[in-house]
N, CA, C and O atoms as a Tinker XYZ file with bonds, in Angstrom:
   472  protein
     1  N      7.221000  -12.614000   -3.171000    73     2
     2  CA     6.405000  -11.982000   -2.155000    64     1     3
     3  C      4.912000  -12.124000   -2.426000    63     2     4     5
     4  O      4.163000  -12.420000   -1.495000    81     3
     5  N      4.447000  -11.927000   -3.658000    73     3     6
     6  CA     3.002000  -12.039000   -3.876000    64     5     7
     7  C      2.437000  -13.391000   -3.442000    63     6     8     9
     8  O      1.326000  -13.454000   -2.916000    81     7
     9  N      3.185000  -14.464000   -3.655000    73     7    10
    10  CA     2.693000  -15.786000   -3.250000    64     9    11
    11  C      2.563000  -15.880000   -1.737000    63    10    12    13
    12  O      1.584000  -16.431000   -1.234000    81    11
    13  N      3.534000  -15.351000   -1.008000    73    11    14
    14  CA     3.464000  -15.369000    0.455000    64    13    15
    15  C      2.334000  -14.480000    0.969000    63    14    16    17
    16  O      1.594000  -14.863000    1.875000    81    15
    17  N      2.212000  -13.307000    0.391000    73    15    18
    18  CA     1.154000  -12.394000    0.821000    64    17    19
    19  C     -0.225000  -12.962000    0.508000    63    18    20    21
    20  O     -1.197000  -12.670000    1.204000    81    19
    21  N     -0.305000  -13.767000   -0.531000    73    19    22
    22  CA    -1.575000  -14.407000   -0.883000    64    21    23
    23  C     -2.066000  -15.381000    0.167000    63    22    24    25
    24  O     -3.255000  -15.697000    0.214000    81    23
    25  N     -1.166000  -15.860000    1.007000    73    23    26
    26  CA    -1.531000  -16.775000    2.095000    64    25    27
    27  C     -1.766000  -16.050000    3.413000    63    26    28    29
    28  O     -2.094000  -16.674000    4.422000    81    27
    29  N     -1.600000  -14.741000    3.401000    73    27    30
    30  CA    -1.742000  -13.940000    4.621000    64    29    31
    31  C     -3.083000  -13.227000    4.631000    63    30    32    33
    32  O     -3.713000  -13.044000    3.589000    81    31
    33  N     -3.510000  -12.831000    5.815000    73    31    34
    34  CA    -4.730000  -12.040000    5.959000    64    33    35
    35  C     -4.422000  -10.646000    6.484000    63    34    36    37
    36  O     -5.155000   -9.695000    6.215000    81    35
    37  N     -3.334000  -10.533000    7.235000    73    35    38
    38  CA    -2.959000   -9.271000    7.870000    64    37    39
    39  C     -1.499000   -8.980000    7.557000    63    38    40    41
    40  O     -0.648000   -9.869000    7.606000    81    39
    41  N     -1.224000   -7.724000    7.236000    73    39    42
    42  CA     0.143000   -7.273000    6.985000    64    41    43
    43  C      0.426000   -6.119000    7.935000    63    42    44    45
    44  O     -0.360000   -5.176000    8.016000    81    43
    45  N      1.547000   -6.186000    8.657000    73    43    46
    46  CA     1.915000   -5.148000    9.621000    64    45    47
    47  C      3.301000   -4.598000    9.275000    63    46    48    49
    48  O      4.253000   -5.353000    9.076000    81    47
    49  N      3.392000   -3.265000    9.208000    73    47    50
    50  CA     4.680000   -2.611000    8.998000    64    49    51
    51  C      4.822000   -1.518000   10.060000    63    50    52    53
    52  O      4.339000   -0.402000    9.869000    81    51
    53  N      5.492000   -1.840000   11.193000    73    51    54
    54  CA     5.587000   -0.902000   12.317000    64    53    55
    55  C      6.805000    0.017000   12.241000    63    54    56    57
    56  O      7.423000    0.308000   13.265000    81    55
    57  N      7.150000    0.466000   11.065000    73    55    58
    58  CA     8.358000    1.273000   10.863000    64    57    59
    59  C      8.373000    2.538000   11.706000    63    58    60    61
    60  O      7.339000    3.158000   11.956000    81    59
    61  N      9.571000    2.900000   12.133000    73    59    62
    62  CA     9.772000    4.173000   12.810000    64    61    63
    63  C     10.129000    5.256000   11.795000    63    62    64    65
    64  O      9.965000    6.448000   12.054000    81    63
    65  N     10.624000    4.815000   10.624000    73    63    66
    66  CA    10.979000    5.735000    9.551000    64    65    67
    67  C     10.820000    5.001000    8.224000    63    66    68    69
    68  O     11.457000    3.971000    8.003000    81    67
    69  N      9.987000    5.517000    7.358000    73    67    70
    70  CA     9.778000    4.921000    6.040000    64    69    71
    71  C      9.047000    5.941000    5.185000    63    70    72    73
    72  O      8.216000    6.690000    5.698000    81    71
    73  N      9.335000    5.983000    3.915000    73    71    74
    74  CA     8.706000    7.000000    3.082000    64    73    75
    75  C      7.544000    6.472000    2.266000    63    74    76    77
    76  O      6.421000    6.957000    2.404000    81    75
    77  N      7.788000    5.502000    1.431000    73    75    78
    78  CA     6.760000    4.982000    0.538000    64    77    79
    79  C      7.098000    3.526000    0.246000    63    78    80    81
    80  O      7.487000    3.185000   -0.871000    81    79
    81  N      6.948000    2.664000    1.258000    73    79    82
    82  CA     7.442000    1.294000    1.124000    64    81    83
    83  C      6.691000    0.456000    0.100000    63    82    84    85
    84  O      5.461000    0.409000    0.079000    81    83
    85  N      7.469000   -0.200000   -0.741000    73    83    86
    86  CA     6.924000   -1.100000   -1.751000    64    85    87
    87  C      6.159000   -2.250000   -1.091000    63    86    88    89
    88  O      5.200000   -2.767000   -1.665000    81    87
    89  N      6.577000   -2.647000    0.102000    73    87    90
    90  CA     5.918000   -3.755000    0.810000    64    89    91
    91  C      4.451000   -3.447000    1.074000    63    90    92    93
    92  O      3.616000   -4.349000    1.006000    81    91
    93  N      4.119000   -2.198000    1.372000    73    91    94
    94  CA     2.718000   -1.820000    1.603000    64    93    95
    95  C      1.933000   -1.947000    0.302000    63    94    96    97
    96  O      0.802000   -2.433000    0.296000    81    95
    97  N      2.537000   -1.512000   -0.790000    73    95    98
    98  CA     1.877000   -1.636000   -2.098000    64    97    99
    99  C      1.587000   -3.108000   -2.413000    63    98   100   101
   100  O      0.486000   -3.449000   -2.846000    81    99
   101  N      2.568000   -3.967000   -2.196000    73    99   102
   102  CA     2.395000   -5.397000   -2.468000    64   101   103
   103  C      1.290000   -5.989000   -1.597000    63   102   104   105
   104  O      0.470000   -6.773000   -2.075000    81   103
   105  N      1.269000   -5.616000   -0.330000    73   103   106
   106  CA     0.251000   -6.136000    0.582000    64   105   107
   107  C     -1.143000   -5.688000    0.163000    63   106   108   109
   108  O     -2.089000   -6.474000    0.222000    81   107
   109  N     -1.277000   -4.440000   -0.257000    73   107   110
   110  CA    -2.572000   -3.949000   -0.695000    64   109   111
   111  C     -3.036000   -4.685000   -1.945000    63   110   112   113
   112  O     -4.179000   -5.138000   -2.007000    81   111
   113  N     -2.174000   -4.807000   -2.928000    73   111   114
   114  CA    -2.530000   -5.509000   -4.166000    64   113   115
   115  C     -2.931000   -6.961000   -3.870000    63   114   116   117
   116  O     -3.813000   -7.515000   -4.525000    81   115
   117  N     -2.274000   -7.566000   -2.879000    73   115   118
   118  CA    -2.586000   -8.946000   -2.502000    64   117   119
   119  C     -3.892000   -9.056000   -1.716000    63   118   120   121
   120  O     -4.396000  -10.159000   -1.509000    81   119
   121  N     -4.445000   -7.922000   -1.277000    73   119   122
   122  CA    -5.702000   -7.946000   -0.538000    64   121   123
   123  C     -5.545000   -8.238000    0.939000    63   122   124   125
   124  O     -6.416000   -8.858000    1.550000    81   123
   125  N     -4.448000   -7.799000    1.510000    73   123   126
   126  CA    -4.243000   -7.968000    2.948000    64   125   127
   127  C     -4.827000   -6.786000    3.709000    63   126   128   129
   128  O     -4.815000   -5.657000    3.218000    81   127
   129  N     -5.338000   -7.048000    4.908000    73   127   130
   130  CA    -5.714000   -5.982000    5.827000    64   129   131
   131  C     -4.402000   -5.436000    6.380000    63   130   132   133
   132  O     -3.636000   -6.172000    7.001000    81   131
   133  N     -4.142000   -4.160000    6.160000    73   131   134
   134  CA    -2.853000   -3.551000    6.445000    64   133   135
   135  C     -2.903000   -2.748000    7.737000    63   134   136   137
   136  O     -3.883000   -2.059000    8.022000    81   135
   137  N     -1.829000   -2.851000    8.511000    73   135   138
   138  CA    -1.608000   -1.994000    9.672000    64   137   139
   139  C     -0.228000   -1.381000    9.490000    63   138   140   141
   140  O      0.761000   -2.098000    9.338000    81   139
   141  N     -0.160000   -0.045000    9.507000    73   139   142
   142  CA     1.117000    0.650000    9.358000    64   141   143
   143  C      1.236000    1.738000   10.408000    63   142   144   145
   144  O      0.242000    2.203000   10.965000    81   143
   145  N      2.475000    2.133000   10.664000    73   143   146
   146  CA     2.702000    3.277000   11.550000    64   145   147
   147  C      2.485000    4.559000   10.756000    63   146   148   149
   148  O      2.335000    4.530000    9.534000    81   147
   149  N      2.470000    5.669000   11.458000    73   147   150
   150  CA     2.294000    6.960000   10.792000    64   149   151
   151  C      3.619000    7.572000   10.360000    63   150   152   153
   152  O      3.718000    8.784000   10.174000    81   151
   153  N      4.638000    6.732000   10.200000    73   151   154
   154  CA     5.956000    7.198000    9.775000    64   153   155
   155  C      5.934000    7.599000    8.300000    63   154   156   157
   156  O      5.285000    6.956000    7.475000    81   155
   157  N      6.644000    8.658000    7.994000    73   155   158
   158  CA     6.854000    9.076000    6.612000    64   157   159
   159  C      5.588000    9.216000    5.806000    63   158   160   161
   160  O      4.641000    9.880000    6.227000    81   159
   161  N      5.570000    8.586000    4.640000    73   159   162
   162  CA     4.437000    8.699000    3.728000    64   161   163
   163  C      3.395000    7.619000    3.857000    63   162   164   165
   164  O      2.468000    7.559000    3.049000    81   163
   165  N      3.524000    6.755000    4.862000    73   163   166
   166  CA     2.562000    5.649000    4.957000    64   165   167
   167  C      1.128000    6.097000    5.204000    63   166   168   169
   168  O      0.215000    5.461000    4.679000    81   167
   169  N      0.875000    7.156000    5.974000    73   167   170
   170  CA    -0.519000    7.590000    6.128000    64   169   171
   171  C     -1.169000    8.022000    4.807000    63   170   172   173
   172  O     -2.393000    7.982000    4.680000    81   171
   173  N     -0.360000    8.433000    3.827000    73   171   174
   174  CA    -0.896000    8.777000    2.517000    64   173   175
   175  C     -1.221000    7.523000    1.704000    63   174   176   177
   176  O     -1.990000    7.590000    0.745000    81   175
   177  N     -0.651000    6.401000    2.073000    73   175   178
   178  CA    -0.879000    5.150000    1.361000    64   177   179
   179  C     -2.048000    4.357000    1.952000    63   178   180   181
   180  O     -2.646000    3.527000    1.267000    81   179
   181  N     -2.368000    4.610000    3.207000    73   179   182
   182  CA    -3.389000    3.839000    3.915000    64   181   183
   183  C     -4.410000    4.800000    4.519000    63   182   184   185
   184  O     -4.072000    5.630000    5.363000    81   183
   185  N     -5.640000    4.679000    4.085000    73   183   186
   186  CA    -6.737000    5.491000    4.621000    64   185   187
   187  C     -7.270000    4.789000    5.867000    63   186   188   189
   188  O     -7.924000    3.751000    5.768000    81   187
   189  N     -6.989000    5.356000    7.037000    73   187   190
   190  CA    -7.329000    4.720000    8.309000    64   189   191
   191  C     -8.814000    4.364000    8.382000    63   190   192   193
   192  O     -9.683000    5.212000    8.183000    81   191
   193  N     -9.079000    3.098000    8.670000    73   191   194
   194  CA   -10.447000    2.609000    8.815000    64   193   195
   195  C    -11.107000    2.223000    7.507000    63   194   196   197
   196  O    -12.218000    1.694000    7.503000    81   195
   197  N    -10.425000    2.485000    6.386000    73   195   198
   198  CA   -10.983000    2.143000    5.077000    64   197   199
   199  C    -10.081000    1.145000    4.356000    63   198   200   201
   200  O    -10.506000    0.030000    4.055000    81   199
   201  N     -8.839000    1.539000    4.080000    73   199   202
   202  CA    -7.911000    0.633000    3.394000    64   201   203
   203  C     -6.867000    0.058000    4.347000    63   202   204   205
   204  O     -5.911000   -0.580000    3.906000    81   203
   205  N     -7.038000    0.274000    5.621000    73   203   206
   206  CA    -6.118000   -0.250000    6.622000    64   205   207
   207  C     -6.253000    0.517000    7.917000    63   206   208   209
   208  O     -7.166000    1.325000    8.090000    81   207
   209  N     -5.337000    0.254000    8.818000    73   207   210
   210  CA    -5.304000    0.944000   10.102000    64   209   211
   211  C     -3.926000    1.559000   10.295000    63   210   212   213
   212  O     -2.911000    0.948000    9.960000    81   211
   213  N     -3.900000    2.767000   10.835000    73   211   214
   214  CA    -2.654000    3.497000   11.050000    64   213   215
   215  C     -2.520000    3.764000   12.541000    63   214   216   217
   216  O     -3.476000    4.173000   13.198000    81   215
   217  N     -1.321000    3.528000   13.066000    73   215   218
   218  CA    -1.066000    3.807000   14.482000    64   217   219
   219  C      0.123000    4.744000   14.611000    63   218   220   221
   220  O      0.952000    4.843000   13.706000    81   219
   221  N      0.196000    5.423000   15.734000    73   219   222
   222  CA     1.290000    6.347000   16.017000    64   221   223
   223  C      2.584000    5.559000   16.182000    63   222   224   225
   224  O      2.655000    4.625000   16.980000    81   223
   225  N      3.603000    5.943000   15.421000    73   223   226
   226  CA     4.869000    5.201000   15.477000    64   225   227
   227  C      5.379000    5.116000   16.914000    63   226   228   229
   228  O      5.370000    6.098000   17.657000    81   227
   229  N      5.822000    3.919000   17.282000    73   227   230
   230  CA     6.328000    3.675000   18.623000    64   229   231
   231  C      5.255000    3.381000   19.658000    63   230   232   233
   232  O      5.575000    3.050000   20.799000    81   231
   233  N      3.994000    3.494000   19.282000    73   231   234
   234  CA     2.898000    3.266000   20.226000    64   233   235
   235  C      2.463000    1.798000   20.141000    63   234   236   237
   236  O      1.558000    1.453000   19.381000    81   235
   237  N      3.112000    0.952000   20.923000    73   235   238
   238  CA     2.825000   -0.479000   20.852000    64   237   239
   239  C      1.421000   -0.829000   21.336000    63   238   240   241
   240  O      0.858000   -1.831000   20.894000    81   239
   241  N      0.849000   -0.039000   22.221000    73   239   242
   242  CA    -0.524000   -0.292000   22.679000    64   241   243
   243  C     -1.522000   -0.076000   21.538000    63   242   244   245
   244  O     -2.456000   -0.860000   21.375000    81   243
   245  N     -1.330000    0.968000   20.761000    73   243   246
   246  CA    -2.200000    1.218000   19.609000    64   245   247
   247  C     -2.052000    0.102000   18.576000    63   246   248   249
   248  O     -3.047000   -0.356000   18.015000    81   247
   249  N     -0.838000   -0.331000   18.324000    73   247   250
   250  CA    -0.601000   -1.436000   17.400000    64   249   251
   251  C     -1.332000   -2.683000   17.890000    63   250   252   253
   252  O     -2.001000   -3.362000   17.111000    81   251
   253  N     -1.204000   -2.978000   19.167000    73   251   254
   254  CA    -1.881000   -4.129000   19.762000    64   253   255
   255  C     -3.401000   -4.025000   19.573000    63   254   256   257
   256  O     -4.047000   -5.008000   19.209000    81   255
   257  N     -3.964000   -2.854000   19.815000    73   255   258
   258  CA    -5.407000   -2.668000   19.670000    64   257   259
   259  C     -5.851000   -2.867000   18.218000    63   258   260   261
   260  O     -6.912000   -3.438000   17.967000    81   259
   261  N     -5.057000   -2.407000   17.282000    73   259   262
   262  CA    -5.397000   -2.604000   15.870000    64   261   263
   263  C     -5.351000   -4.091000   15.495000    63   262   264   265
   264  O     -6.219000   -4.586000   14.776000    81   263
   265  N     -4.340000   -4.785000   15.986000    73   263   266
   266  CA    -4.272000   -6.230000   15.743000    64   265   267
   267  C     -5.473000   -6.938000   16.357000    63   266   268   269
   268  O     -6.057000   -7.829000   15.740000    81   267
   269  N     -5.834000   -6.545000   17.555000    73   267   270
   270  CA    -7.014000   -7.117000   18.226000    64   269   271
   271  C     -8.283000   -6.861000   17.428000    63   270   272   273
   272  O     -9.136000   -7.740000   17.306000    81   271
   273  N     -8.403000   -5.672000   16.894000    73   271   274
   274  CA    -9.573000   -5.338000   16.079000    64   273   275
   275  C     -9.683000   -6.280000   14.890000    63   274   276   277
   276  O    -10.751000   -6.838000   14.636000    81   275
   277  N     -8.600000   -6.459000   14.165000    73   275   278
   278  CA    -8.630000   -7.358000   13.010000    64   277   279
   279  C     -8.915000   -8.804000   13.421000    63   278   280   281
   280  O     -9.656000   -9.514000   12.740000    81   279
   281  N     -8.328000   -9.230000   14.525000    73   279   282
   282  CA    -8.501000  -10.623000   14.967000    64   281   283
   283  C     -9.918000  -10.898000   15.482000    63   282   284   285
   284  O    -10.418000  -12.016000   15.358000    81   283
   285  N    -10.557000   -9.889000   16.056000    73   283   286
   286  CA   -11.874000  -10.114000   16.668000    64   285   287
   287  C    -13.037000   -9.699000   15.772000    63   286   288   289
   288  O    -14.178000  -10.075000   16.042000    81   287
   289  N    -12.778000   -8.933000   14.715000    73   287   290
   290  CA   -13.848000   -8.443000   13.856000    64   289   291
   291  C    -13.568000   -8.858000   12.410000    63   290   292   293
   292  O    -13.077000   -8.069000   11.603000    81   291
   293  N    -13.888000  -10.101000   12.109000    73   291   294
   294  CA   -13.591000  -10.651000   10.787000    64   293   295
   295  C    -14.296000   -9.897000    9.653000    63   294   296   297
   296  O    -13.673000   -9.655000    8.619000    81   295
   297  N    -15.581000   -9.515000    9.806000    73   295   298
   298  CA   -16.219000   -8.754000    8.724000    64   297   299
   299  C    -15.501000   -7.430000    8.436000    63   298   300   301
   300  O    -15.335000   -7.054000    7.275000    81   299
   301  N    -15.079000   -6.731000    9.479000    73   299   302
   302  CA   -14.345000   -5.482000    9.285000    64   301   303
   303  C    -13.017000   -5.758000    8.600000    63   302   304   305
   304  O    -12.633000   -5.031000    7.684000    81   303
   305  N    -12.307000   -6.805000    9.034000    73   303   306
   306  CA   -11.025000   -7.155000    8.428000    64   305   307
   307  C    -11.205000   -7.458000    6.937000    63   306   308   309
   308  O    -10.393000   -7.032000    6.115000    81   307
   309  N    -12.258000   -8.186000    6.591000    73   307   310
   310  CA   -12.522000   -8.499000    5.178000    64   309   311
   311  C    -12.856000   -7.234000    4.382000    63   310   312   313
   312  O    -12.402000   -7.069000    3.249000    81   311
   313  N    -13.650000   -6.344000    4.979000    73   311   314
   314  CA   -13.986000   -5.089000    4.320000    64   313   315
   315  C    -12.718000   -4.289000    4.016000    63   314   316   317
   316  O    -12.522000   -3.828000    2.891000    81   315
   317  N    -11.859000   -4.128000    5.026000    73   315   318
   318  CA   -10.624000   -3.363000    4.857000    64   317   319
   319  C     -9.732000   -4.029000    3.806000    63   318   320   321
   320  O     -9.134000   -3.344000    2.976000    81   319
   321  N     -9.643000   -5.337000    3.838000    73   319   322
   322  CA    -8.812000   -6.058000    2.873000    64   321   323
   323  C     -9.308000   -5.834000    1.442000    63   322   324   325
   324  O     -8.505000   -5.624000    0.533000    81   323
   325  N    -10.604000   -5.876000    1.244000    73   323   326
   326  CA   -11.163000   -5.647000   -0.098000    64   325   327
   327  C    -10.935000   -4.211000   -0.560000    63   326   328   329
   328  O    -10.608000   -3.969000   -1.722000    81   327
   329  N    -11.109000   -3.268000    0.350000    73   327   330
   330  CA   -10.862000   -1.864000    0.010000    64   329   331
   331  C     -9.383000   -1.642000   -0.324000    63   330   332   333
   332  O     -9.049000   -0.915000   -1.259000    81   331
   333  N     -8.506000   -2.278000    0.454000    73   331   334
   334  CA    -7.065000   -2.168000    0.196000    64   333   335
   335  C     -6.719000   -2.750000   -1.165000    63   334   336   337
   336  O     -5.918000   -2.182000   -1.907000    81   335
   337  N     -7.323000   -3.880000   -1.486000    73   335   338
   338  CA    -7.062000   -4.531000   -2.775000    64   337   339
   339  C     -7.525000   -3.635000   -3.932000    63   338   340   341
   340  O     -6.804000   -3.469000   -4.916000    81   339
   341  N     -8.713000   -3.067000   -3.816000    73   339   342
   342  CA    -9.218000   -2.159000   -4.856000    64   341   343
   343  C     -8.304000   -0.945000   -5.003000    63   342   344   345
   344  O     -7.948000   -0.550000   -6.113000    81   343
   345  N     -7.933000   -0.363000   -3.870000    73   343   346
   346  CA    -7.031000    0.790000   -3.883000    64   345   347
   347  C     -5.689000    0.402000   -4.492000    63   346   348   349
   348  O     -5.146000    1.121000   -5.331000    81   347
   349  N     -5.161000   -0.740000   -4.063000    73   347   350
   350  CA    -3.868000   -1.201000   -4.569000    64   349   351
   351  C     -3.866000   -1.402000   -6.073000    63   350   352   353
   352  O     -2.928000   -0.994000   -6.757000    81   351
   353  N     -4.916000   -2.031000   -6.590000    73   351   354
   354  CA    -4.987000   -2.251000   -8.041000    64   353   355
   355  C     -5.156000   -0.934000   -8.793000    63   354   356   357
   356  O     -4.651000   -0.783000   -9.905000    81   355
   357  N     -5.862000    0.015000   -8.191000    73   355   358
   358  CA    -6.066000    1.306000   -8.841000    64   357   359
   359  C     -4.813000    2.179000   -8.816000    63   358   360   361
   360  O     -4.652000    3.049000   -9.672000    81   359
   361  N     -3.927000    1.958000   -7.846000    73   359   362
   362  CA    -2.759000    2.834000   -7.701000    64   361   363
   363  C     -1.408000    2.157000   -7.884000    63   362   364   365
   364  O     -0.452000    2.808000   -8.305000    81   363
   365  N     -1.305000    0.866000   -7.577000    73   363   366
   366  CA     0.024000    0.244000   -7.555000    64   365   367
   367  C      0.167000   -0.990000   -8.429000    63   366   368   369
   368  O      1.234000   -1.602000   -8.400000    81   367
   369  N     -0.816000   -1.392000   -9.192000    73   367   370
   370  CA    -0.708000   -2.650000   -9.936000    64   369   371
   371  C      0.457000   -2.595000  -10.923000    63   370   372   373
   372  O      0.829000   -1.525000  -11.405000    81   371
   373  N      1.016000   -3.744000  -11.207000    73   371   374
   374  CA     2.145000   -3.839000  -12.137000    64   373   375
   375  C      1.753000   -3.305000  -13.507000    63   374   376   377
   376  O      2.532000   -2.587000  -14.134000    81   375
   377  N      0.555000   -3.643000  -13.982000    73   375   378
   378  CA     0.102000   -3.158000  -15.284000    64   377   379
   379  C      0.047000   -1.629000  -15.309000    63   378   380   381
   380  O      0.477000   -1.002000  -16.278000    81   379
   381  N     -0.478000   -1.041000  -14.251000    73   379   382
   382  CA    -0.569000    0.413000  -14.169000    64   381   383
   383  C      0.818000    1.046000  -14.130000    63   382   384   385
   384  O      1.071000    2.044000  -14.805000    81   383
   385  N      1.707000    0.466000  -13.343000    73   383   386
   386  CA     3.067000    1.010000  -13.266000    64   385   387
   387  C      3.775000    0.910000  -14.615000    63   386   388   389
   388  O      4.490000    1.830000  -15.012000    81   387
   389  N      3.579000   -0.203000  -15.318000    73   387   390
   390  CA     4.203000   -0.373000  -16.633000    64   389   391
   391  C      3.629000    0.642000  -17.625000    63   390   392   393
   392  O      4.365000    1.198000  -18.440000    81   391
   393  N      2.326000    0.881000  -17.559000    73   391   394
   394  CA     1.696000    1.864000  -18.443000    64   393   395
   395  C      2.245000    3.264000  -18.171000    63   394   396   397
   396  O      2.521000    4.021000  -19.102000    81   395
   397  N      2.402000    3.602000  -16.888000    73   395   398
   398  CA     2.967000    4.916000  -16.538000    64   397   399
   399  C      4.400000    5.041000  -17.035000    63   398   400   401
   400  O      4.789000    6.083000  -17.563000    81   399
   401  N      5.186000    3.982000  -16.867000    73   399   402
   402  CA     6.582000    4.000000  -17.316000    64   401   403
   403  C      6.647000    4.143000  -18.831000    63   402   404   405
   404  O      7.479000    4.887000  -19.350000    81   403
   405  N      5.778000    3.439000  -19.537000    73   403   406
   406  CA     5.730000    3.553000  -20.995000    64   405   407
   407  C      5.420000    4.998000  -21.403000    63   406   408   409
   408  O      6.016000    5.524000  -22.343000    81   407
   409  N      4.495000    5.629000  -20.696000    73   407   410
   410  CA     4.144000    7.016000  -20.982000    64   409   411
   411  C      5.325000    7.955000  -20.803000    63   410   412   413
   412  O      5.512000    8.889000  -21.583000    81   411
   413  N      6.114000    7.703000  -19.777000    73   411   414
   414  CA     7.311000    8.523000  -19.536000    64   413   415
   415  C      8.292000    8.377000  -20.690000    63   414   416   417
   416  O      8.833000    9.365000  -21.186000    81   415
   417  N      8.522000    7.114000  -21.120000    73   415   418
   418  CA     9.435000    6.889000  -22.238000    64   417   419
   419  C      8.903000    7.505000  -23.526000    63   418   420   421
   420  O      9.671000    8.096000  -24.285000    81   419
   421  N      7.616000    7.380000  -23.785000    73   419   422
   422  CA     7.038000    7.948000  -25.001000    64   421   423
   423  C      7.162000    9.473000  -25.004000    63   422   424   425
   424  O      7.439000   10.072000  -26.043000    81   423
   425  N      6.957000   10.096000  -23.848000    73   423   426
   426  CA     7.110000   11.546000  -23.744000    64   425   427
   427  C      8.549000   11.940000  -24.027000    63   426   428   429
   428  O      8.799000   12.893000  -24.764000    81   427
   429  N      9.492000   11.218000  -23.449000    73   427   430
   430  CA    10.912000   11.521000  -23.667000    64   429   431
   431  C     11.286000   11.338000  -25.133000    63   430   432   433
   432  O     12.011000   12.158000  -25.696000    81   431
   433  N     10.794000   10.265000  -25.753000    73   431   434
   434  CA    11.103000   10.024000  -27.164000    64   433   435
   435  C     10.503000   11.100000  -28.057000    63   434   436   437
   436  O     11.160000   11.563000  -28.989000    81   435
   437  N      9.272000   11.501000  -27.789000    73   435   438
   438  CA     8.634000   12.515000  -28.636000    64   437   439
   439  C      9.343000   13.858000  -28.485000    63   438   440   441
   440  O      9.465000   14.596000  -29.462000    81   439
   441  N      9.807000   14.187000  -27.300000    73   439   442
   442  CA    10.559000   15.428000  -27.105000    64   441   443
   443  C     11.891000   15.368000  -27.850000    63   442   444   445
   444  O     12.329000   16.352000  -28.446000    81   443
   445  N     12.523000   14.203000  -27.806000    73   443   446
   446  CA    13.809000   14.023000  -28.482000    64   445   447
   447  C     13.635000   14.151000  -29.995000    63   446   448   449
   448  O     14.483000   14.740000  -30.664000    81   447
   449  N     12.535000   13.601000  -30.547000    73   447   450
   450  CA    12.279000   13.692000  -31.980000    64   449   451
   451  C     12.004000   15.129000  -32.400000    63   450   452   453
   452  O     12.286000   15.518000  -33.533000    81   451
   453  N     11.455000   15.908000  -31.487000    73   451   454
   454  CA    11.144000   17.300000  -31.794000    64   453   455
   455  C     12.326000   18.231000  -31.609000    63   454   456   457
   456  O     12.179000   19.447000  -31.729000    81   455
   457  N     13.493000   17.683000  -31.319000    73   455   458
   458  CA    14.677000   18.495000  -31.151000    64   457   459
   459  C     14.901000   18.998000  -29.746000    63   458   460   461
   460  O     15.843000   19.749000  -29.491000    81   459
   461  N     14.034000   18.588000  -28.825000    73   459   462
   462  CA    14.207000   19.008000  -27.433000    64   461   463
   463  C     15.093000   17.997000  -26.736000    63   462   464   465
   464  O     14.837000   16.794000  -26.795000    81   463
   465  N     16.131000   18.478000  -26.078000    73   463   466
   466  CA    17.017000   17.567000  -25.348000    64   465   467
   467  C     16.375000   17.175000  -24.043000    63   466   468   469
   468  O     15.848000   18.018000  -23.316000    81   467
   469  N     16.422000   15.892000  -23.747000    73   467   470
   470  CA    15.838000   15.378000  -22.509000    64   469   471
   471  C     16.922000   14.998000  -21.541000    63   470   472
   472  O     16.630000   14.542000  -20.436000    81   471
């Protein structure tokens, strides 16, 4: 996926139901201008007008307008893509996720060594 996303400029996820899709994280890390619906947890992943655009789920006219905005305003699209990339690296990068996972394991191991059952 990262190789494909690297060739893209815009990523759209028009889900009617989704909680915290990994695809949005990948698109942000790749530096894509993101458009997502307001389903589930996606509005928490995308700051409208800064790290992407959010539309009301099922509202195809709003989705169309957001696509038009990206297609007609290249400087804005580049700004959003860069902000998404910065946000993605700060929150979803593989290195960061591995560091967090290591911390979880280290906490569990230290509790186990101290006689606390995990």
